[in-house]
N, C-alpha and C positions, 0 to 999 in steps of 0.2 A: 664090397656090396653091401648095401642097407638092407638091413633085415625088416620085415613088414611092420612089426611094432615101432620100430624106429622112424620108419617112412610116416607111419600115422600120427605119431607124436609130433613129428616135425610140421605135418601139415596142420595140425589142430594148433600147436603153438603159435604159428605163422598167422592162422586166421585170428587168434587172440590178440595177438601183437597188432595186426591191422584193425581190429576193432577197438584197441585202447587209441591208436592214433586218429581215429574218425571222431572219438569222443570229444566234445567242445572244450572240456578242461584239461586236454592233454598237452597243451602248450605247442603242439605242432602247428606249423604254419597253415594256412588255407590251402596252398598248393599241395602240401603233403596229404592233407585230409582229403582232399580232392581225389589224388592218385590213390589212396587208400581205399575209397568207396568204389571208385572203379575196378579196382582189383576185386573187392569184396563181392560185386555183382555176380561174378562168375567163379567166385570161390565155393568148394563143396563144403557142405554142412555134414554133420554127424550122420544124418540119415544118407547122405549120398555115400559117405564112407562106408556104412553098414552095408548097403547095398553092393558095393564094389567088394567089399571083403567076402561076401558071399561068393559072388562069381569068381574072384581072383584071391584066394586066400594066401598065396605065396607073395603078393604084393601088397596087401593091406590087412591089418588086425581091427577087429570090432573095436570101436571107440568105447564100448561099454565094458570092455575086458578089464580084468583085475590090475593089469599092467597100466593100462591108460587112466583107469581111476586113480591109481597109485600116484601116478606121475602129476596128474590135476590137483591132488591133495597135497603135493609136495613131499610125498613119502618116497618116490623113486628118485 
């Protein structure tokens, strides 16, 4: 079973990866960029995850938590 913090970090990391693919200088093909754009249109933002973490704390961790901040800064 995936812990709430691990799930949150995985979703954030995936969104950031898709954003890199969308960047024009990523080297990704136009088909990959279009697919990434389509996925990002429906992908949750941090504010969506915060709202979900309040309602479902066993499923999500607040992305502003110290664990998520540490992961984003490369400390985790």
